[in-house]
N, C-alpha and C positions, 0 to 999 in steps of 0.2 A: 187247418188254416181258419184265422178268425176274420169273419167278413163283415162283422158287425158296423165297422167303420171304413170300409173298402172306399167307399165314395170320397170319404173326407181325408184319408190318409195320404201324406205327400212324403214318399221315401227320400231322404237327404244322403246324397253321395257327394262327399266333399273333404277336402283335406282337415286333419283333426290336430295340425301343428298350431303353436302360439301365434304364428304369424297370420294365420286365417282366422282367427277368433273374431275379430271385428266383423269380417264379412258373414261369418257363421251366425253371429248374434243377430246381425240385420236379417239374415235370411229366417231365422226362427220367429223374429217378430212380425215379418211381412206374411209369412203363413198363418200364424195365428190371428193377424187383424184381418185377413182375408177370410177367417172362418173355417179353416182347415186344420189338420192335426199333422205336425211334423213327426216323423219316424225315422230314428236314426240309431246306428249301432251303440252310440254312447249311452242310450237310455237304459241299457242293461249292464250290470257289474257283476255277472256271474262268470267265474273262470271255469265253471263246470260246461259252459255251453261252447260248442265248436264255432268260432267266428264266421266261417263261411256258410254253415247252416243257418246262423242267426240272420246274416244278410239275405239268403234266401228266403226265409220266412218273412222278413219284412218287406221284401219286393213283392211276394205273394199277396200280403195284406194290404198293398198300396196301389190305388188305381192312378196315382199321380207320382213323378219323380223328378227331383231337380239334381243334375249331374254337372259337377264343376270339375272339368279336366285340364285346369289350369296348372296344377303342380306337375312340372316336368324337369325341373331343375335335378341335377345329381345330387346325391346324398353326399354332405360333407365328410362322413366317416367311410363310406364305402365306394363314393364316386359311381352310384349306380341311381337310375330313376325309380319312382315308385309306381307301379302299375295297379295299385288297388281301385283307383277311380275307372280307368277303363276297362277293368274286369267287371265291375259291379254295372257299369253302364251295359256292358255286353250282356250281362244276365237279363237285365231289364228288358232291354230290346228283343232277346231269345224269348222271354215270357210272353211278350206281347205277339211275337210272330208264331210261336209254337204252342202256346198255352190255350186252355179252353175259352169258351165266349167271353166270360168275364175278364180274363187276363187280356184277351184281344182289344179290350176297351183302354188298356193302359195309354197314357200320353205323358210324355216327358219335355222338360226344358233342359236343354244343354248350353253350358256357358262357358266362357274362356275369357282370359285378359283381353286377348284381341281375337277379332271376329274370325279372320280366316288363318290363324295361326295353327290352328288343328291340322291342316293340310300337309303340315311338314312332319307331323308324327302320327297321326291317326287318319289317314286319308281315306279309310274305308267307309266312315260314316258321312262322307260328301253325299249330298242331298238332303241331309238335315239341315234346318235352319238355326245354326249356331249364333248365339248372341254374346256379345262381349260387354263385360261390366268394368273394365279397366281397372280392376281392383278398388272400386268406388261403391261403398256400402248403399248409398242413396240410389245410385244407378241400378244396383241389383235388386233393391226393393221395387223399384219401378219395373224392371223386367219380369218379376215374380208375380206383381200385381195384374199386369197386363196379360200375362200367360194365363194364370188362373181364371180372370175374368172371361177371358176368350174361351177356353176349353171347357169350362164348367156352365157358361151362359147363366150364372147367378147375377140376380141384380141387386145383390145385398152388399157386394164387394165395393168399399169405398175407394176414392180415387188415390193414385200413387203419391200426390202431393199431400193428402191428409194422412197416409200412412207414416210418411216421412216425418212429418209434423207431430204425429203422436210417438213415433220412435225416438224423437228428440227429447220430448218431454219425459218418456219413460227413462232416459239415460240420465237425465237430471234428477230424477226422483230415485233411481237406483240406489245410490249410497245411504238414502235414509231407510229405503227397504231392506237393505243389508244390516244396517245397524239394529232396526227392529227385530231381525231374525238372529241376531247375534252371529253374523258371518261378515268377512270381508270381501269386498268385490273381487279380489285376486284368489280367493279360494273358492269361489263359486263353481259348482259342478254343472254338467249339462242339464241334469234335471232341476237343480235348483234355479237355474236361469229361466228355464221353460215354465215352471210353476210360477214365478215371480211374473212374468210376462202374462200368463193366463189370468191370474189374480188381479194384475193392475188393469188390464183390459176390461174384465168384468166390473171393476171397481168404477171406472169412468164411463162405462155404458149405462150404469145405474144413476148417475147424477145428472 
């Protein structure tokens, strides 16, 4: 287990489909702008790694976790729901409950489209303060900012409105950033996008 960045790592448990990309991009920006490091299974592209083992390792390495349980629709092809998000949430909560002292310090933000919708499909997490983002990126940014500010007690985290303002500027600059990197916005990988955010934030902080 790599604990070097444990206090800064935020494990991301969210849908990976194209319909969720806008929310995921906002999530990544918010985490970086708050001074933390997003960790996600998409950061590795090694077919030799067993996916569940990779998820377990990322959870071990992360004090914080964001879990979006909103994807409950039936798959068009198989008419079955996706259970990856509830499973990974369960692993994270299990690590907090049964892990060692460091793992017990874990803290997570659970989000859904509507605040009490989860009671219809995963009622066992009743008692957790589930937040709703209503599929609105700016609302998700504000939720992440307020949660990280509260649980980390850091005084360096900017306000939600400031983060949203910077995210808007970043999106405006993204086509030029992509052009300079000889890629198009539609072909950006998770790691490309993460790198561009990190570099852009460092650049504006130095000006």
